[in-house]
ROZA-88129 format. One line per field, with one value per residue (C-alpha): x, y, z; residue number from 1; residue in three letters. Coordinates in steps of 0.001 Angstrom, whole numbers, plus 500000, padded with zeros to 6 digits. Each point is the difference from the previous one (the first is absolute). Layout:
REM ROZA-88129
x <- X	...
y <- Y	...
z <- Z	...
i <- NUM	...
aa <- ALA	...
This chain:
REM ROZA-88129
x <- 550850	496314	497938	496301	497872	497777	496299	497796	497358	497535	500164	499481	496991	498456	500429	498321	497061	499499	500044	496559	498303	499269	496338	497890	499823	503777	500342	497460	501784	503271	498315	498559	503424	501218	497522	501377	498602	499029	498416	499114	497869	496891	497427	501668	499419	499206	496800	498736	500293	496237	499308	502690	498419	496567	501465	501862	496830	498029	502730	499972	496201	500182	502708	497957	496898	502006	501589	496655	497980	502738	499554	503001	498067	498380	501190	502737	498018	498910	503596	501102	497239	501020	503639	499091	497831	502818	502700	497779	498792	503572	501281	497120	500631	503707	499297	497448	502334	502919	497879	498801	503517	501796	497234	500610	503285	500494	502745	500165	502210	500377	497361	497742	498528	500018	497678	500737	497369	500065	501770	500390	498823	500696	498004	501702	498131	501711	498997	501640	500933	499426	496282	499850	498241	499842	501532	498364	501237	497808	500986	497795	500814	502003	501693	501226	501406	501915	501010	498105	497103	498369	500961	497332	500876	497165	500154	496621	501310	500713	496826	500576	501300	499556	501225	502892	500676	503152	498749	501740	503470	502714	500678	497057	500859	503365	498464	497237	502630	501946	496815	499050	503466	500401	496525	500537	503435	498635	497110	502397	502357	497113	498600	503448	500419	496612	500830	503329	498409
y <- 478036	500065	496919	500377	498149	497221	500874	499171	497454	500927	503740	499288	497773	502687	502674	497758	499284	503720	501120	501044	497304	500899	500716	499055	503644	500411	496738	501240	503345	498176	497744	502976	501613	503547	502735	502244	503142	499506	503326	503370	502689	502166	501174	501411	503599	498598	498538	503592	500583	499714	502866	502085	499417	501033	503167	500818	499584	502208	502669	499991	500400	502915	501725	499496	501468	502993	500567	499626	502362	502459	503515	502360	502853	497891	499853	497453	498266	497077	499178	500192	497626	497523	500219	499517	496988	498363	500694	499136	496727	499104	500621	498011	497107	499960	500025	497206	497889	500518	498888	496948	498994	500586	498764	496281	498072	496330	497576	496405	497365	496288	499328	503054	503066	503181	502904	503217	502743	503536	503335	501122	496851	496521	496769	496797	496962	496674	497176	496598	498796	496322	500840	501494	497651	502184	503184	502293	503030	502712	502772	502587	501277	502934	497726	497759	503004	501202	496554	500119	498005	498322	496695	498162	497280	497556	498136	498359	498570	503541	500790	503723	500906	497338	502346	502455	502462	501847	502971	501717	498519	499888	496641	498108	496794	499691	500596	497457	497430	500636	499409	496855	498434	500841	498767	496726	499464	500744	497546	497275	500639	500009	496744	498340	501260	498556	496638	499796	500687
z <- 531652	501070	499251	499179	502570	498628	499612	502979	498832	502775	499131	496274	500763	502264	497317	497444	502329	500808	496328	498675	497968	496373	499364	497015	498992	499963	498038	497455	499711	499358	497445	498097	499770	500433	499146	497240	498426	496354	499087	501474	498389	499917	497497	496914	498951	496547	501478	500307	496230	499480	502420	498315	496573	501299	501545	496785	497920	502406	499916	496188	499966	502458	497968	496814	501655	501224	496566	498217	502184	500949	498630	499804	501609	502769	503610	500811	502799	497807	499019	503625	501082	497294	501062	503683	499132	498041	502597	502977	498533	498996	503528	501493	497606	500864	503765	499680	497855	502408	502972	498085	498921	503324	502303	499307	499918	499118	501047	498781	501594	499353	502698	500437	498335	502107	499179	501892	499843	501339	499675	503614	501768	498658	499796	498815	498660	499350	497681	500394	496523	500778	500318	496484	497576	496912	498579	497426	498122	498521	497586	498359	496528	501393	502549	497183	498155	503070	501309	503307	501443	502985	501624	501986	502521	500724	503308	500785	503290	501286	501948	500521	496519	497292	497246	500063	497176	499025	497990	497099	500461	497363	498294	501562	498136	501755	503447	499297	498994	503226	502021	498068	500265	503699	501008	498123	501580	503495	499626	498862	502935	502500	498649	500185	503569	501031	498397	501874	503419
i <- 1	2	3	4	5	6	7	8	9	10	11	12	13	14	15	16	17	18	19	20	21	22	23	24	25	26	27	28	29	30	31	32	33	34	35	36	37	38	39	40	41	42	43	44	45	46	47	48	49	50	51	52	53	54	55	56	57	58	59	60	61	62	63	64	65	66	67	68	69	70	71	72	73	74	75	76	77	78	79	80	81	82	83	84	85	86	87	88	89	90	91	92	93	94	95	96	97	98	99	100	101	102	103	104	105	106	107	108	109	110	111	112	113	114	115	116	117	118	119	120	121	122	123	124	125	126	127	128	129	130	131	132	133	134	135	136	137	138	139	140	141	142	143	144	145	146	147	148	149	150	151	152	153	154	155	156	157	158	159	160	161	162	163	164	165	166	167	168	169	170	171	172	173	174	175	176	177	178	179	180	181	182	183	184	185	186	187	188	189	190	191	192	193	194	195	196	197
aa <- UNK	UNK	UNK	UNK	UNK	UNK	UNK	UNK	UNK	UNK	UNK	UNK	UNK	UNK	UNK	UNK	UNK	UNK	UNK	UNK	UNK	UNK	UNK	UNK	UNK	UNK	UNK	UNK	UNK	UNK	UNK	UNK	UNK	UNK	UNK	UNK	UNK	UNK	UNK	UNK	UNK	UNK	UNK	UNK	UNK	UNK	UNK	UNK	UNK	UNK	UNK	UNK	UNK	UNK	UNK	UNK	UNK	UNK	UNK	UNK	UNK	UNK	UNK	UNK	UNK	UNK	UNK	UNK	UNK	UNK	UNK	UNK	UNK	UNK	UNK	UNK	UNK	UNK	UNK	UNK	UNK	UNK	UNK	UNK	UNK	UNK	UNK	UNK	UNK	UNK	UNK	UNK	UNK	UNK	UNK	UNK	UNK	UNK	UNK	UNK	UNK	UNK	UNK	UNK	UNK	UNK	UNK	UNK	UNK	UNK	UNK	UNK	UNK	UNK	UNK	UNK	UNK	UNK	UNK	UNK	UNK	UNK	UNK	UNK	UNK	UNK	UNK	UNK	UNK	UNK	UNK	UNK	UNK	UNK	UNK	UNK	UNK	UNK	UNK	UNK	UNK	UNK	UNK	UNK	UNK	UNK	UNK	UNK	UNK	UNK	UNK	UNK	UNK	UNK	UNK	UNK	UNK	UNK	UNK	UNK	UNK	UNK	UNK	UNK	UNK	UNK	UNK	UNK	UNK	UNK	UNK	UNK	UNK	UNK	UNK	UNK	UNK	UNK	UNK	UNK	UNK	UNK	UNK	UNK	UNK	UNK	UNK	UNK	UNK	UNK	UNK	UNK	UNK	UNK	UNK	UNK	UNK
């Protein structure tokens, strides 16, 4: 039967002395807690409804003009031009809307907001939520109908970007509440950590 040798006190003391000392940053990170993702999204297609309505109205006007001035015995070039205008503008509107929607992505965690921009390349901006002092939501009349809107984060202490805007997202009230609750909790945890130092 093999007996386990007793622990060597000198070896244990040396291991303790050689261990890296905790830093203030690591203590603060531990005090703030684990960073969790709360929400992820991008501009909603519903935010493009205004452009679609304008295009639809213009298409109706063009069709009315063609029907009003079209003569049965005239050449078909006018009708073809109207059709090309409607189809071309529709394709251009769709391409523009797709680029606008897929160009920007948002990710909100319990500590930061990430904004990724780009189609081929990518640029990522971060906003620390503890710096956010106020949160605003804005919805136009059409936005209210379709349940989308903008969320604006106001951080006066952020020198490079005091305001950050999430444009045309679905359920902006819920996202704004996530930001408000997280920023308040982070400020409370930071103040408690500073008091305990």
